[in-house]
DSSP file (Angstrom, degrees, kcal/mol; ACC not computed):
  #  RESIDUE AA STRUCTURE BP1 BP2  ACC     N-H-->O    O-->H-N    N-H-->O    O-->H-N    TCO  KAPPA ALPHA  PHI   PSI    X-CA   Y-CA   Z-CA
    1    1 A M              0   0    0      0, 0.0     2,-0.1     0, 0.0     0, 0.0   0.000 360.0 360.0 360.0 139.2  -65.0   21.0  -42.4
    2    2 A K     >  -     0   0    0      1,-0.1     4,-2.1     4,-0.0     3,-0.3  -0.433 360.0-118.5 -77.8 152.0  -66.3   20.2  -45.9
    3    3 A A  H  > S+     0   0    0      1,-0.2     4,-2.6     2,-0.2     5,-0.2   0.880 115.8  54.7 -56.9 -39.4  -66.5   16.7  -47.3
    4    4 A E  H  > S+     0   0    0      1,-0.2     4,-2.4     2,-0.2    -1,-0.2   0.869 106.1  51.7 -64.1 -36.5  -64.1   17.8  -50.1
    5    5 A D  H  > S+     0   0    0     -3,-0.3     4,-2.0     2,-0.2    -1,-0.2   0.908 110.3  48.3 -66.4 -42.3  -61.6   19.1  -47.6
    6    6 A I  H  X S+     0   0    0     -4,-2.1     4,-2.3     1,-0.2     5,-0.3   0.944 113.2  47.7 -61.2 -48.0  -61.6   15.8  -45.7
    7    7 A A  H  X S+     0   0    0     -4,-2.6     4,-2.5     1,-0.2    -2,-0.2   0.895 110.0  52.8 -61.5 -41.1  -61.2   13.8  -48.9
    8    8 A E  H  < S+     0   0    0     -4,-2.4    -1,-0.2     1,-0.2    -2,-0.2   0.897 114.4  41.6 -62.3 -40.3  -58.4   16.0  -50.1
    9    9 A K  H  < S+     0   0    0     -4,-2.0    -1,-0.2    -5,-0.1    -2,-0.2   0.838 127.2  28.5 -76.7 -33.4  -56.4   15.5  -46.9
   10   10 A L  H >< S+     0   0    0     -4,-2.3     3,-1.5    -5,-0.2    -2,-0.2   0.658  87.7 108.7-108.6 -18.2  -57.0   11.8  -46.4
   11   11 A S  T 3< S+     0   0    0     -4,-2.5     3,-0.1    -5,-0.3    13,-0.1  -0.344  85.4  16.5 -64.8 138.7  -57.5   10.3  -49.8
   12   12 A G  T 3  S+     0   0    0      1,-0.3     2,-0.3     9,-0.1    -1,-0.2   0.412  83.7 142.7  84.3  -2.3  -54.7    8.1  -51.0
   13   13 A V    <   -     0   0    0     -3,-1.5    -1,-0.3     8,-0.1    11,-0.3  -0.539  35.6-155.0 -71.4 133.9  -53.0    7.6  -47.7
   14   14 A T        -     0   0    0     -2,-0.3     2,-0.4     6,-0.1     7,-0.2  -0.604  12.5-138.7-106.1 170.3  -51.7    4.1  -47.3
   15   15 A C  B >   -A   18   0A   0      3,-1.1     3,-2.2     5,-0.6     2,-0.2  -0.866  62.6 -63.6-131.5  96.5  -50.9    2.0  -44.2
   16   16 A G  T 3  S-     0   0    0     -2,-0.4    -1,-0.1     1,-0.3    -2,-0.0  -0.449 117.4 -16.4  62.0-126.5  -47.7    0.1  -44.5
   17   17 A R  T 3  S+     0   0    0     -2,-0.2    -1,-0.3    -3,-0.1    -3,-0.0   0.491 113.2 107.6 -88.1  -3.4  -48.0   -2.3  -47.4
   18   18 A R  B <  S-A   15   0A   0     -3,-2.2    -3,-1.1     1,-0.1     0, 0.0  -0.486  73.0-133.0 -74.9 145.2  -51.8   -2.0  -47.5
   19   19 A P  S    S+     0   0    0      0, 0.0     2,-0.3     0, 0.0    -1,-0.1   0.554  85.9  28.3 -76.9  -5.8  -53.3   -0.1  -50.4
   20   20 A T        -     0   0    0     -5,-0.2    -5,-0.6    -9,-0.0     2,-0.3  -0.854  66.4-152.0-143.0 176.1  -55.5    2.0  -48.1
   21   21 A S     >  -     0   0    0     -2,-0.3     4,-2.5    -8,-0.2     5,-0.2  -0.875  39.9 -94.7-142.9 174.5  -55.7    3.3  -44.6
   22   22 A C  H  > S+     0   0    0     -2,-0.3     4,-2.3     1,-0.2     5,-0.2   0.917 126.4  49.9 -60.0 -42.2  -58.4    4.2  -42.0
   23   23 A G  H  > S+     0   0    0      2,-0.2     4,-2.4     1,-0.2    -1,-0.2   0.899 109.9  49.8 -63.3 -41.4  -58.1    7.8  -43.2
   24   24 A D  H  > S+     0   0    0    -11,-0.3     4,-2.1     2,-0.2    -1,-0.2   0.910 111.8  48.4 -64.0 -42.6  -58.5    6.8  -46.9
   25   25 A Q  H  X S+     0   0    0     -4,-2.5     4,-2.3     2,-0.2    -2,-0.2   0.876 110.2  52.1 -66.3 -37.3  -61.5    4.7  -46.0
   26   26 A L  H  X S+     0   0    0     -4,-2.3     4,-2.6     2,-0.2    -2,-0.2   0.917 108.1  51.5 -62.9 -43.8  -63.0    7.6  -44.0
   27   27 A A  H  X S+     0   0    0     -4,-2.4     4,-2.1     1,-0.2    -2,-0.2   0.916 110.7  48.3 -59.9 -43.6  -62.5   10.0  -47.0
   28   28 A R  H  X S+     0   0    0     -4,-2.1     4,-2.3     1,-0.2    -1,-0.2   0.909 112.4  48.8 -62.7 -42.3  -64.3    7.5  -49.3
   29   29 A A  H  X S+     0   0    0     -4,-2.3     4,-2.5     2,-0.2    -2,-0.2   0.891 109.8  51.2 -66.3 -39.9  -67.2    7.1  -46.8
   30   30 A V  H  X S+     0   0    0     -4,-2.6     4,-2.3     2,-0.2    -1,-0.2   0.922 112.2  46.4 -64.0 -44.0  -67.6   10.9  -46.4
   31   31 A L  H  X S+     0   0    0     -4,-2.1     4,-2.3     2,-0.2    -2,-0.2   0.888 112.3  50.6 -66.6 -37.9  -67.8   11.4  -50.2
   32   32 A A  H  X S+     0   0    0     -4,-2.3     4,-2.4     2,-0.2    -2,-0.2   0.906 111.2  48.7 -65.3 -41.0  -70.2    8.5  -50.6
   33   33 A A  H  X S+     0   0    0     -4,-2.5     4,-2.4     2,-0.2    -2,-0.2   0.895 111.0  50.3 -65.4 -40.0  -72.4   10.0  -47.8
   34   34 A K  H  X S+     0   0    0     -4,-2.3     4,-2.4     2,-0.2    -2,-0.2   0.922 111.2  48.6 -64.0 -43.2  -72.3   13.4  -49.4
   35   35 A K  H  X S+     0   0    0     -4,-2.3     4,-2.3     1,-0.2    -2,-0.2   0.918 111.8  49.2 -62.8 -43.8  -73.3   11.9  -52.8
   36   36 A A  H  X S+     0   0    0     -4,-2.4     4,-2.1     1,-0.2    -1,-0.2   0.888 110.9  50.3 -63.2 -39.9  -76.2    9.9  -51.2
   37   37 A E  H  X S+     0   0    0     -4,-2.4     4,-2.3     2,-0.2    -1,-0.2   0.910 109.9  49.9 -65.2 -42.0  -77.4   13.1  -49.5
   38   38 A E  H  X S+     0   0    0     -4,-2.4     4,-1.3     1,-0.2    -2,-0.2   0.897 111.0  49.4 -63.2 -39.9  -77.3   15.1  -52.7
   39   39 A E  H  X S+     0   0    0     -4,-2.3     4,-1.0     1,-0.2    -1,-0.2   0.876 110.8  50.2 -66.8 -36.9  -79.3   12.3  -54.5
   40   40 A T  H  < S+     0   0    0     -4,-2.1     3,-0.4     1,-0.2    -2,-0.2   0.890 108.8  51.9 -66.5 -39.7  -81.8   12.3  -51.7
   41   41 A N  H  < S+     0   0    0     -4,-2.3    -1,-0.2     1,-0.2    -2,-0.2   0.776 105.9  55.2 -69.5 -26.0  -82.2   16.0  -51.9
   42   42 A R  H  <        0   0    0     -4,-1.3    -1,-0.2     1,-0.2    -2,-0.2   0.784 360.0 360.0 -75.4 -27.4  -82.8   15.9  -55.6
   43   43 A A     <        0   0    0     -4,-1.0    -1,-0.2    -3,-0.4    -2,-0.2   0.476 360.0 360.0 -76.1 360.0  -85.7   13.5  -55.3
């Protein structure tokens, strides 16, 4: 599954009254890792 697909499915999901969820945090982490990998590959 592509990072964008994960982010699309899980971003913005909340957990009760909390503004985020485990899935939302996973989506953020996957996108951050992808961005870091792209920056590393450019160097």
